C-alpha positions as semicolon CSV with decimal commas, in nm:
position;residue;x (nm);y (nm);z (nm)
1;M;6,199;16,048;-1,687
2;L;6,073;16,305;-1,940
3;D;6,349;16,564;-1,896
4;R;6,579;16,405;-2,154
5;F;6,297;16,425;-2,412
6;A;6,184;16,777;-2,324
7;T;6,534;16,928;-2,312
8;P;6,613;16,901;-2,688
9;F;6,292;17,089;-2,773
10;L;6,354;17,362;-2,516
11;R;6,724;17,414;-2,577
12;P;6,708;17,615;-2,907
13;P;6,460;17,884;-2,792
14;L;6,630;17,910;-2,451
15;R;6,966;17,955;-2,622
16;A;6,827;18,231;-2,844
17;V;6,684;18,423;-2,548
18;A;7,002;18,362;-2,347
19;R;7,212;18,525;-2,617
20;L;6,991;18,834;-2,606
21;L;7,025;18,853;-2,227
22;V;7,402;18,820;-2,246
23;R;7,416;19,102;-2,499
24;V;7,239;19,339;-2,260
25;G;7,457;19,232;-1,969
26;I;7,220;19,009;-1,770
27;G;7,404;18,722;-1,605
28;A;7,300;18,372;-1,511
29;N;7,282;18,440;-1,136
30;T;7,044;18,729;-1,197
31;V;6,818;18,498;-1,395
32;T;6,840;18,233;-1,121
33;L;6,739;18,481;-0,851
34;S;6,461;18,621;-1,069
35;G;6,322;18,273;-1,129
36;F;6,331;18,199;-0,758
37;A;6,153;18,526;-0,676
38;V;5,877;18,446;-0,927
39;G;5,854;18,094;-0,781
40;M;5,805;18,234;-0,431
41;F;5,540;18,469;-0,570
42;A;5,368;18,163;-0,718
43;A;5,368;18,001;-0,374
44;I;5,215;18,316;-0,221
45;L;4,943;18,320;-0,486
46;I;4,863;17,953;-0,426
47;A;4,859;18,003;-0,050
48;N;4,595;18,270;-0,107
49;S;4,391;18,036;-0,334
50;A;4,478;18,229;-0,651
51;Y;4,550;17,898;-0,820
52;F;4,531;17,995;-1,187
53;M;4,761;18,294;-1,142
54;G;4,982;18,073;-0,931
55;A;5,011;17,829;-1,222
56;I;5,116;18,110;-1,457
57;A;5,379;18,235;-1,211
58;L;5,494;17,879;-1,153
59;L;5,547;17,817;-1,526
60;T;5,725;18,150;-1,564
61;S;5,956;18,057;-1,278
62;R;6,050;17,727;-1,441
63;I;6,117;17,896;-1,776
64;L;6,361;18,125;-1,598
65;D;6,509;17,822;-1,424
66;G;6,587;17,668;-1,762
67;L;6,712;17,999;-1,895
68;D;6,979;18,055;-1,629
69;G;7,174;17,749;-1,741
70;A;7,152;17,863;-2,103
71;V;7,289;18,204;-2,006
72;A;7,570;18,039;-1,809
73;R;7,670;17,828;-2,109
74;E;7,682;18,141;-2,327
75;T;7,927;18,297;-2,080
76;Q;8,114;18,093;-1,820
77;P;7,940;17,837;-1,594
78;T;8,060;17,849;-1,233
79;D;8,035;17,614;-0,938
80;A;7,885;17,899;-0,733
81;G;7,610;17,946;-0,992
82;G;7,537;17,574;-1,005
83;F;7,517;17,560;-0,627
84;L;7,284;17,858;-0,612
85;D;7,060;17,712;-0,881
86;I;7,008;17,369;-0,724
87;S;6,970;17,509;-0,372
88;L;6,696;17,752;-0,473
89;D;6,528;17,486;-0,686
90;F;6,483;17,263;-0,382
91;V;6,341;17,551;-0,179
92;F;6,097;17,629;-0,460
93;Y;5,981;17,268;-0,496
94;A;5,914;17,247;-0,122
95;S;5,724;17,576;-0,118
96;I;5,445;17,463;-0,351
97;P;5,303;17,175;-0,139
98;L;5,339;17,401;0,165
99;A;5,141;17,673;-0,015
100;F;4,855;17,431;-0,082
101;A;4,856;17,331;0,285
102;V;4,832;17,697;0,386
103;A;4,546;17,754;0,140
104;N;4,337;17,472;0,286
105;P;4,488;17,318;0,600
106;A;4,193;17,092;0,676
107;E;4,205;16,909;0,342
108;H;4,558;16,971;0,213
109;A;4,788;16,949;0,514
110;L;4,831;16,571;0,530
111;P;4,876;16,507;0,155
112;A;5,113;16,805;0,140
113;A;5,314;16,656;0,427
114;A;5,327;16,320;0,247
115;L;5,449;16,490;-0,070
116;L;5,715;16,688;0,119
117;A;5,837;16,366;0,283
118;A;5,860;16,208;-0,062
119;F;6,059;16,509;-0,185
120;I;6,308;16,449;0,098
121;G;6,365;16,100;-0,042
122;T;6,412;16,210;-0,402
123;G;6,624;16,509;-0,305
124;S;6,854;16,331;-0,062
125;S;6,915;16,035;-0,295
126;F;6,980;16,277;-0,583
127;L;7,232;16,488;-0,392
128;A;7,403;16,195;-0,219
129;F;7,463;16,027;-0,557
130;A;7,591;16,354;-0,706
131;A;7,836;16,406;-0,418
132;L;7,986;16,058;-0,444
133;A;7,986;16,068;-0,824
134;A;8,191;16,390;-0,808
135;K;8,430;16,226;-0,563
136;R;8,486;15,942;-0,810
137;G;8,505;16,170;-1,115
138;M;8,199;16,017;-1,278
139;D;8,026;16,192;-1,570
140;N;7,667;16,157;-1,686
141;L;7,668;16,164;-2,065
142;A;7,287;16,198;-2,072
143;Y;7,312;16,543;-1,906
144;P;7,655;16,680;-2,005
145;D;7,559;17,045;-1,946
146;K;7,477;17,001;-1,577
147;S;7,708;17,137;-1,305
148;F;7,714;16,797;-1,131
149;Y;7,612;16,438;-1,191
150;F;7,240;16,462;-1,268
151;L;7,080;16,132;-1,173
152;G;6,747;16,081;-1,346
153;G;6,444;15,888;-1,232
154;L;6,073;15,839;-1,274
155;T;5,998;16,185;-1,132
156;E;6,213;16,468;-1,262
157;A;6,151;16,837;-1,321
158;T;5,908;16,786;-1,610
159;E;5,685;16,548;-1,415
160;T;5,697;16,768;-1,106
161;L;5,596;17,075;-1,304
162;A;5,311;16,885;-1,472
163;F;5,172;16,775;-1,137
164;F;5,208;17,123;-0,987
165;V;5,016;17,275;-1,276
166;A;4,748;17,005;-1,249
167;M;4,713;17,085;-0,878
168;C;4,662;17,452;-0,962
169;L;4,407;17,376;-1,233
170;W;4,215;17,124;-1,021
171;P;4,280;17,221;-0,658
172;A;3,979;17,017;-0,543
173;H;4,180;16,709;-0,642
174;F;4,500;16,818;-0,470
175;A;4,497;16,529;-0,224
176;A;4,469;16,262;-0,494
177;L;4,736;16,429;-0,706
178;A;4,969;16,475;-0,410
179;Y;4,940;16,114;-0,294
180;T;4,987;15,989;-0,650
181;F;5,297;16,196;-0,705
182;A;5,433;16,102;-0,362
183;A;5,401;15,736;-0,460
184;L;5,585;15,802;-0,787
185;C;5,855;15,986;-0,592
186;A;5,889;15,682;-0,366
187;V;5,959;15,472;-0,676
188;T;6,223;15,724;-0,784
189;T;6,388;15,717;-0,442
190;T;6,395;15,337;-0,439
191;T;6,547;15,311;-0,785
192;R;6,807;15,580;-0,708
193;I;6,913;15,402;-0,390
194;W;6,943;15,079;-0,588
195;W;7,144;15,246;-0,865
196;G;7,367;15,417;-0,610
197;W;7,430;15,097;-0,419
198;R;7,526;14,915;-0,738
199;A;7,738;15,203;-0,872
200;F;7,940;15,249;-0,553
201;S;7,969;14,887;-0,442
């Protein structure tokens, strides 16, 4: 929901850094893989209860995730790069609830499982819509720079990042935050299924 408002503010500084990276020969796929590596490091930190450092690594990872697309647009976006980006994003998003479960299985395992189940709903509805939209040649004018049809919703990247950071800052409240975000994800899944049904009927 907030991505379309956050993107215009982030685009200029990301574009400036992207141009510097292109000049020194760093490509979009390198940035994608670097962001994923930092994201996995964030998960390791969280799993070992280093929550504050995990939050810093998590934010760094997402900055790199936004930067790879900017680098691609300064050079030549490819389907392979778009595929790599979205695939690793989904692995990253799943790793954070799992990391909290590892850090405190007794208190975090069930809410983490509920959140991961909710992510399955948002992810599957997102990708199913994108696949059929591509088949029909549909374009999303709200996100013209994306490699595929980017279907929005109540819970997008900005909201997910905000909740992840909140979990790191207040790990004692992980369960409440996880259940709350899982409920919001359920709303997103429901609305996406409804939009998809109407769009493809």
